[in-house]
C-alpha positions as CSV (number, residue, x, y, z in Angstrom):
1,X,0.0,0.0,0.0
2,X,1.3,3.4,-0.9
3,X,-0.8,5.6,1.4
4,X,0.3,7.1,4.8
5,X,-0.6,5.7,8.2
6,X,-0.8,7.5,11.5
7,X,2.0,9.0,13.5
8,X,1.0,7.7,16.9
9,X,3.5,9.5,19.2
10,X,1.7,12.8,19.3
11,X,-1.8,11.6,20.5
12,X,-2.8,13.9,23.3
13,X,-5.8,13.9,25.7
14,X,-8.9,15.3,24.1
15,X,-9.1,18.3,26.4
16,X,-10.1,20.7,23.7
17,X,-10.7,20.8,19.9
18,X,-8.1,23.4,19.5
19,X,-5.4,20.8,19.0
20,X,-3.2,20.8,15.9
21,X,-5.2,19.8,12.8
22,X,-2.8,17.0,12.0
23,X,-2.7,14.8,15.1
24,X,-3.0,11.5,13.2
25,X,-4.8,9.8,10.3
26,X,-7.5,7.6,11.8
27,X,-8.4,4.9,9.4
28,X,-9.2,2.2,12.0
29,X,-10.0,2.3,15.7
30,X,-8.2,1.3,17.8
31,X,-4.8,1.6,16.1
32,X,-2.5,-1.3,16.3
33,X,-0.3,0.5,18.8
34,X,-3.1,-0.1,21.3
35,X,-3.0,-3.8,20.6
36,X,-1.2,-6.1,23.2
37,X,-0.3,-9.7,23.4
38,X,-3.3,-11.9,24.2
39,X,-2.7,-14.3,27.1
40,X,-4.0,-16.9,26.8
41,X,-4.3,-16.8,23.1
42,X,-8.0,-17.2,22.2
43,X,-9.0,-19.8,19.6
44,X,-10.5,-18.4,16.4
45,X,-13.4,-20.8,16.5
46,X,-14.4,-19.4,19.9
47,X,-14.0,-15.8,18.7
48,X,-16.2,-16.4,15.7
49,X,-18.8,-18.5,17.4
50,X,-22.1,-16.8,17.1
51,X,-20.8,-14.0,15.0
52,X,-22.7,-13.0,11.8
53,X,-20.7,-14.3,8.8
54,X,-23.1,-13.6,5.9
55,X,-21.5,-10.3,4.7
56,X,-17.8,-10.4,5.7
57,X,-15.0,-8.2,4.4
58,X,-11.8,-10.0,3.3
59,X,-8.4,-8.3,3.3
60,X,-5.1,-9.8,2.2
61,X,-1.9,-8.1,3.2
62,X,1.3,-8.3,1.0
63,X,4.2,-6.8,3.0
64,X,6.6,-6.2,0.1
65,X,7.7,-3.1,-1.8
66,X,10.3,-2.4,-4.4
67,X,11.4,0.7,-2.5
68,X,10.3,2.4,0.7
69,X,9.2,5.9,0.4
70,X,10.5,8.5,2.9
71,X,7.1,9.1,4.5
72,X,6.1,5.5,4.8
73,X,5.7,3.7,8.1
74,X,3.6,0.9,6.8
75,X,4.4,-2.7,7.6
76,X,6.5,-3.6,4.6
77,X,10.0,-4.7,3.7
78,X,12.1,-3.7,0.7
79,X,12.5,-6.5,-1.8
80,X,12.3,-10.2,-1.2
81,X,15.1,-12.8,-1.4
82,X,14.6,-15.8,-3.7
83,X,11.7,-17.9,-2.5
84,X,10.3,-15.5,0.1
85,X,7.2,-14.5,-1.7
86,X,6.4,-18.2,-2.4
87,X,6.9,-19.0,1.3
88,X,4.7,-16.1,2.2
89,X,1.9,-17.2,0.0
90,X,2.3,-20.7,1.4
91,X,1.8,-19.3,4.9
92,X,-1.1,-17.1,3.7
93,X,-2.8,-20.3,2.4
94,X,-2.3,-22.0,5.8
95,X,-3.8,-19.1,7.6
96,X,-6.7,-19.0,5.2
97,X,-7.4,-22.6,6.0
98,X,-7.5,-21.9,9.7
99,X,-9.7,-18.9,9.3
100,X,-12.2,-20.7,7.1
101,X,-12.4,-23.6,9.5
102,X,-13.1,-21.1,12.3
103,X,-15.8,-19.4,10.3
104,X,-17.5,-22.7,9.4
105,X,-17.5,-23.7,13.0
106,X,-19.6,-20.7,13.8
107,X,-22.5,-22.5,12.4
108,X,-23.2,-20.6,9.2
109,X,-21.7,-20.7,5.7
110,X,-19.4,-17.7,5.4
111,X,-20.0,-15.2,2.6
112,X,-18.0,-12.2,1.6
113,X,-19.4,-8.9,0.5
114,X,-16.1,-7.1,-0.3
115,X,-12.4,-7.9,-0.7
116,X,-9.2,-5.9,-0.9
117,X,-5.5,-6.6,-1.4
118,X,-3.2,-4.1,0.2
119,X,0.3,-3.8,1.7
120,X,3.1,-3.0,1.0
121,X,2.4,-3.4,-2.6
122,X,0.3,-6.3,-3.8
123,X,1.6,-5.9,-7.3
124,X,5.1,-6.6,-6.1
125,X,4.0,-10.2,-6.7
126,X,4.4,-11.6,-10.2
127,X,1.4,-12.2,-12.4
128,X,1.5,-15.9,-11.5
129,X,1.7,-15.1,-7.8
130,X,-1.3,-12.7,-8.1
131,X,-3.2,-15.6,-9.7
132,X,-2.3,-17.7,-6.7
133,X,-3.4,-14.9,-4.3
134,X,-6.8,-14.8,-6.0
135,X,-7.0,-18.6,-5.8
136,X,-6.4,-18.4,-2.1
137,X,-9.2,-15.8,-1.7
138,X,-11.6,-17.8,-3.8
139,X,-10.8,-21.5,-3.3
140,X,-9.6,-21.4,0.4
141,X,-11.8,-18.5,1.7
142,X,-14.8,-18.8,-0.6
143,X,-14.8,-15.2,-1.8
144,X,-16.3,-14.9,-5.3
145,X,-14.0,-12.1,-6.5
146,X,-15.9,-11.6,-9.8
147,X,-19.2,-11.0,-7.9
148,X,-18.0,-8.6,-5.2
149,X,-16.1,-5.3,-5.1
150,X,-12.3,-6.1,-5.2
151,X,-9.9,-3.2,-4.5
152,X,-6.1,-3.6,-5.2
153,X,-3.2,-1.2,-4.5
154,X,-0.3,-0.8,-6.9
155,X,2.7,1.3,-7.6
156,X,3.7,2.8,-11.0
157,X,6.7,0.5,-11.3
158,X,4.7,-2.7,-10.6
159,X,1.6,-1.8,-12.6
160,X,2.7,-3.9,-15.5
161,X,0.5,-5.2,-18.3
162,X,0.7,-8.8,-17.3
163,X,-0.2,-8.1,-13.7
164,X,-3.0,-5.8,-14.6
165,X,-4.4,-8.4,-17.0
166,X,-4.6,-11.0,-14.2
167,X,-6.3,-8.5,-11.9
168,X,-8.8,-7.4,-14.5
169,X,-9.6,-11.1,-15.4
170,X,-10.1,-12.0,-11.7
171,X,-12.6,-9.3,-11.1
172,X,-10.8,-6.3,-9.8
173,X,-13.2,-3.4,-9.7
174,X,-10.8,-0.8,-8.3
175,X,-7.1,-0.1,-8.8
176,X,-5.5,2.4,-6.5
177,X,-2.2,3.9,-7.7
178,X,0.2,5.6,-5.3
179,X,1.5,8.6,-7.3
180,X,1.9,11.2,-4.5
181,X,3.2,13.8,-6.9
182,X,3.6,14.3,-10.6
183,X,6.5,16.7,-10.0
184,X,9.8,14.9,-10.1
185,X,11.5,17.3,-7.6
186,X,8.7,16.8,-5.1
187,X,8.9,13.0,-5.5
188,X,12.6,13.3,-4.7
189,X,11.8,15.5,-1.6
190,X,9.4,12.8,-0.4
191,X,12.2,10.2,-1.0
192,X,10.1,8.5,-3.6
193,X,12.3,7.5,-6.6
194,X,10.0,7.8,-9.6
195,X,9.7,10.0,-12.7
196,X,6.5,11.4,-14.2
197,X,7.0,9.6,-17.4
198,X,6.9,6.3,-15.6
199,X,3.7,7.3,-13.7
200,X,2.0,8.4,-17.0
201,X,3.0,5.1,-18.6
202,X,1.5,3.1,-15.7
203,X,-1.7,5.1,-15.8
204,X,-2.0,4.3,-19.5
205,X,-1.6,0.6,-18.9
206,X,-4.2,0.8,-16.1
207,X,-6.8,2.4,-18.4
208,X,-6.0,-0.1,-21.1
209,X,-6.8,-2.9,-18.6
210,X,-10.3,-1.5,-18.3
211,X,-10.6,-1.8,-14.5
212,X,-13.8,0.1,-13.7
213,X,-12.4,2.4,-11.0
214,X,-9.0,4.1,-11.0
215,X,-7.9,5.9,-7.8
216,X,-4.9,8.1,-7.7
217,X,-3.2,9.0,-4.4
218,X,-1.6,12.4,-4.0
219,X,0.2,14.0,-1.1
220,X,0.3,17.7,0.0
221,X,2.7,19.3,2.4
222,X,5.9,18.1,0.7
223,X,8.9,20.3,1.3
224,X,9.1,22.9,-1.5
225,X,5.6,22.3,-2.7
226,X,3.6,25.4,-3.7
227,X,0.0,26.0,-4.6
228,X,1.0,26.2,-8.2
229,X,2.9,22.9,-8.2
230,X,0.1,21.3,-6.2
231,X,-2.4,22.4,-8.9
232,X,-0.1,21.0,-11.6
233,X,-0.2,17.6,-9.9
234,X,-4.0,17.8,-9.4
235,X,-4.5,18.7,-13.1
236,X,-2.1,16.0,-14.2
237,X,-4.2,13.5,-12.3
238,X,-7.5,14.9,-13.6
239,X,-6.3,14.5,-17.1
240,X,-6.8,10.7,-16.6
241,X,-10.4,11.3,-15.4
242,X,-9.9,9.1,-12.4
243,X,-13.1,7.9,-10.7
244,X,-11.5,8.6,-7.4
245,X,-8.8,10.8,-5.9
246,X,-7.3,10.6,-2.4
247,X,-5.5,13.7,-1.1
248,X,-3.3,12.9,1.9
249,X,-1.4,15.3,4.1
250,X,2.2,14.5,4.6
251,X,3.2,13.2,8.0
252,X,6.8,12.8,9.2
253,X,6.9,9.8,11.6
254,X,9.6,8.1,13.7
255,X,11.6,5.3,12.0
256,X,10.9,6.5,8.5
257,X,13.3,8.0,5.9
258,X,11.9,11.5,6.4
259,X,11.9,11.0,10.2
260,X,15.6,10.4,10.1
261,X,16.2,13.4,7.8
262,X,14.1,15.8,9.9
263,X,14.7,15.0,13.6
264,X,12.3,17.8,14.6
265,X,9.6,15.9,12.7
266,X,8.8,19.1,10.8
267,X,10.5,19.7,7.4
268,X,8.8,23.0,6.8
269,X,9.8,24.8,10.0
270,X,7.7,25.6,13.0
271,X,4.8,23.2,13.5
272,X,2.1,25.9,13.2
273,X,3.6,27.1,9.9
274,X,3.5,23.6,8.4
275,X,0.0,23.1,9.7
276,X,-1.2,26.2,7.9
277,X,0.6,25.2,4.7
278,X,-1.1,21.8,4.7
279,X,-4.5,23.3,5.5
280,X,-4.1,25.8,2.7
281,X,-3.2,23.2,0.2
282,X,-6.0,20.9,1.4
283,X,-8.6,23.6,1.0
284,X,-7.2,24.5,-2.4
285,X,-7.2,20.9,-3.5
286,X,-10.7,20.3,-2.2
287,X,-12.2,23.3,-3.9
288,X,-10.4,22.5,-7.1
289,X,-11.8,19.0,-7.2
290,X,-15.3,20.1,-6.3
291,X,-15.2,22.6,-9.2
292,X,-14.1,19.8,-11.5
293,X,-17.1,17.7,-10.8
294,X,-16.0,15.6,-7.8
295,X,-17.9,15.0,-4.6
296,X,-16.2,14.8,-1.2
297,X,-16.7,11.5,0.5
298,X,-14.3,12.2,3.4
299,X,-11.4,14.5,4.2
300,X,-9.2,12.4,1.9
301,X,-11.5,10.8,-0.6
302,X,-13.1,12.5,-3.6
303,X,-15.3,10.6,-6.2
304,X,-16.2,11.8,-9.7
305,X,-19.9,12.5,-9.9
306,X,-21.6,9.6,-11.4
307,X,-18.7,7.2,-10.9
308,X,-19.5,3.7,-9.6
309,X,-19.0,3.0,-5.9
310,X,-17.1,-0.3,-6.2
311,X,-15.2,-0.8,-3.0
312,X,-13.2,2.5,-2.8
313,X,-15.2,4.0,0.0
314,X,-13.2,4.9,3.1
315,X,-13.3,1.8,5.2
316,X,-16.0,2.3,7.8
317,X,-16.9,-1.2,8.9
318,X,-18.8,-0.1,12.0
319,X,-20.5,-3.5,12.2
320,X,-17.3,-5.5,12.3
321,X,-17.0,-8.8,10.5
322,X,-13.6,-8.7,8.8
323,X,-11.1,-11.4,8.1
324,X,-7.5,-10.3,7.5
325,X,-4.9,-12.6,5.9
326,X,-1.2,-11.9,6.1
327,X,1.1,-10.7,8.9
328,X,0.1,-7.1,8.6
329,X,-3.6,-7.6,8.4
330,X,-6.1,-7.2,11.2
331,X,-9.4,-9.0,11.7
332,X,-12.5,-7.8,13.5
333,X,-15.2,-9.6,15.5
334,X,-17.7,-7.7,17.6
335,X,-15.7,-8.5,20.7
336,X,-12.0,-8.5,19.6
337,X,-9.8,-6.8,17.0
338,X,-6.8,-8.9,16.4
339,X,-3.7,-9.2,14.3
340,X,0.0,-10.1,14.5
341,X,2.8,-8.1,16.0
342,X,3.3,-4.6,14.6
343,X,6.6,-2.8,13.7
344,X,7.9,0.0,11.5
345,X,11.7,-0.7,11.7
346,X,13.0,-2.9,8.9
347,X,14.8,-5.5,11.0
348,X,11.7,-5.9,13.2
349,X,9.5,-6.3,10.2
350,X,11.7,-8.9,8.7
351,X,11.7,-10.8,11.9
352,X,7.9,-10.8,12.1
353,X,7.6,-11.9,8.4
354,X,10.1,-14.8,9.1
355,X,8.0,-15.9,12.1
356,X,4.9,-15.7,10.0
357,X,6.2,-17.9,7.2
358,X,7.6,-20.5,9.6
359,X,4.2,-21.1,11.4
360,X,2.6,-24.4,11.0
361,X,-1.1,-24.5,10.2
362,X,-2.2,-25.2,13.8
363,X,-0.6,-21.9,15.0
364,X,-2.9,-19.9,12.8
365,X,-5.9,-21.1,14.7
366,X,-5.3,-18.6,17.5
367,X,-5.3,-14.8,17.8
368,X,-1.9,-13.4,18.9
369,X,-2.3,-9.7,19.7
370,X,-5.3,-7.5,19.8
371,X,-7.7,-5.3,21.7
372,X,-11.0,-6.4,23.3
373,X,-13.8,-4.1,22.3
374,X,-15.5,-3.8,25.7
375,X,-17.1,-0.9,27.6
376,X,-17.9,2.1,25.4
377,X,-15.3,1.2,22.7
378,X,-17.9,-0.1,20.1
379,X,-19.8,3.2,20.5
380,X,-16.7,5.2,20.1
381,X,-15.7,3.3,17.0
382,X,-19.1,3.6,15.4
383,X,-19.3,7.3,16.1
384,X,-15.7,8.0,15.0
385,X,-15.9,6.0,11.7
386,X,-19.3,7.4,10.8
387,X,-18.5,11.0,11.7
388,X,-15.3,11.1,9.6
389,X,-17.4,10.5,6.5
390,X,-18.7,13.6,4.7
391,X,-22.3,12.2,4.8
392,X,-22.1,12.0,8.6
393,X,-24.1,9.6,10.8
394,X,-27.9,9.0,11.0
395,X,-28.6,9.3,14.6
396,X,-31.4,6.7,14.3
397,X,-28.8,4.2,13.2
398,X,-26.7,4.8,16.3
399,X,-29.8,4.7,18.5
400,X,-31.0,1.4,17.0
401,X,-27.7,-0.3,17.6
402,X,-26.9,1.0,21.1
403,X,-30.2,2.1,22.6
404,X,-28.9,5.6,23.3
405,X,-28.2,8.8,21.5
406,X,-24.6,10.0,20.8
407,X,-25.1,13.2,22.7
408,X,-26.0,11.1,25.8
409,X,-22.9,9.0,25.4
410,X,-20.4,11.7,24.4
411,X,-21.9,15.0,25.6
412,X,-18.6,16.8,26.4
413,X,-16.7,16.1,23.2
414,X,-19.7,16.7,20.9
415,X,-20.3,20.0,22.7
416,X,-16.7,21.0,22.1
417,X,-16.9,20.1,18.5
418,X,-20.0,22.3,18.2
419,X,-18.4,25.2,20.0
420,X,-15.3,25.0,17.7
421,X,-17.5,25.0,14.6
422,X,-16.7,21.4,13.7
423,X,-20.3,20.3,13.4
424,X,-22.7,21.1,10.6
425,X,-25.6,23.0,12.3
426,X,-27.8,22.7,9.2
427,X,-27.8,18.9,9.2
428,X,-30.8,18.6,11.5
429,X,-31.3,16.7,14.8
430,X,-31.3,13.3,13.1
431,X,-28.0,13.5,11.3
432,X,-24.6,14.2,13.0
433,X,-22.2,15.6,10.4
434,X,-19.0,17.5,10.3
435,X,-18.9,21.0,8.9
436,X,-16.5,21.8,6.0
437,X,-13.9,22.9,8.5
438,X,-14.7,19.9,10.7
439,X,-13.8,17.7,7.8
440,X,-10.6,19.7,7.2
441,X,-9.7,19.0,10.9
442,X,-10.6,15.2,10.7
443,X,-7.1,14.3,11.9
444,X,-7.8,16.1,15.2
445,X,-11.5,15.2,15.4
446,X,-10.8,11.5,15.2
447,X,-8.2,11.4,18.0
448,X,-10.5,13.5,20.2
449,X,-12.8,10.5,20.3
450,X,-10.2,8.0,21.5
451,X,-10.9,6.5,24.9
452,X,-8.5,7.2,27.8
453,X,-7.4,3.5,28.0
454,X,-6.7,3.4,24.2
455,X,-4.8,6.7,24.5
456,X,-2.7,5.3,27.3
457,X,-1.9,2.1,25.4
458,X,-0.8,4.1,22.4
459,X,1.3,6.4,24.4
460,X,2.9,3.4,26.1
461,X,3.7,1.6,22.9
462,X,7.4,1.1,22.4
463,X,8.1,2.0,18.7
464,X,10.2,-0.7,16.9
């Protein structure tokens, strides 16, 4: 995967909504830095007993990239020695067998409503290996990839014609390309070795493959980036008429290339100056895309009006039910979110991958690390992941699930959001929705909804 993930060392208590606008990118709650080793390890068949399995999501994680970008703190390693990808797919197949057995033991026939391949870079795999990955999803897990939305992430260098042909034939409905910038100097500043000509060639191959939805990822806040250069990247992307565009603010995180280059974690100078620069570029990019016929789905996601919604929506699985395959994937039941160990440093990642591929099938029948979703955590998760969508949250939906209203459960933080102008006062009493500026500050709104226990666990996480 070529998109940024959260910097977790700056999470602060949600005392006010006047926090910096870029606290962290919240794409899942709780974040893996709040996970801890599970003792004793629960059996998957017990975790899934009684869970609804009729509309699951499937995610397969491929932890390999040809290079590691300077901003990236994803769980991925650079390159793969001879035989490693084969061994990884062998382990993925063993894990799939254990997961399927646990789902079938729940008493119902598991069915999948959506699937995604992420990473890393799934297209790091060869065309033959991508065929095998699809076979694991279909034959081992039972996901009918041609009948459900399937989203796959790629990089320009690995979006080759043979790989794209496999993905198109196996039912891929959405291809997300990590471009970040069409400006070669900005790509170098982000420590991303690519040239615009290579990006354009990859986009041409993707369009030739006729995958229904093309998403292009772009980043703003790169050192040296200006409004004019940002518009040039936006317009270069728009020339391909992508069905989706994701606009990501740059983060500089520990243990990354940029983190080592900028020890003050701020390449643009004082924090407030960089915040204002990113906010300005965000607003400019948002307004530019809206004027070009795109609708805003979240702070980051924009969809061309009339384009199909085929699996590219910001992940907001408020009702749980997700199976993750691979050592960087997470799985969700209503009671537990679980995964494997998490790291950013390359030596630690290699060690985790080595442990994963060495596991016998029986060891995949248990959850290793995770976070129990007890107390008010399900309410927080539902509110957080709904509120960060531009459409907001129907209050009746929340009330039907939990028996209470959000203002009853979270009166203080919602009042602070309202006082800071983060809520849309025109939405009416039955819809809770962020204002335009609330969406702009999504990376502060999300962390403000973290529970104190989760916040403490994240603060206590020893980065590795």
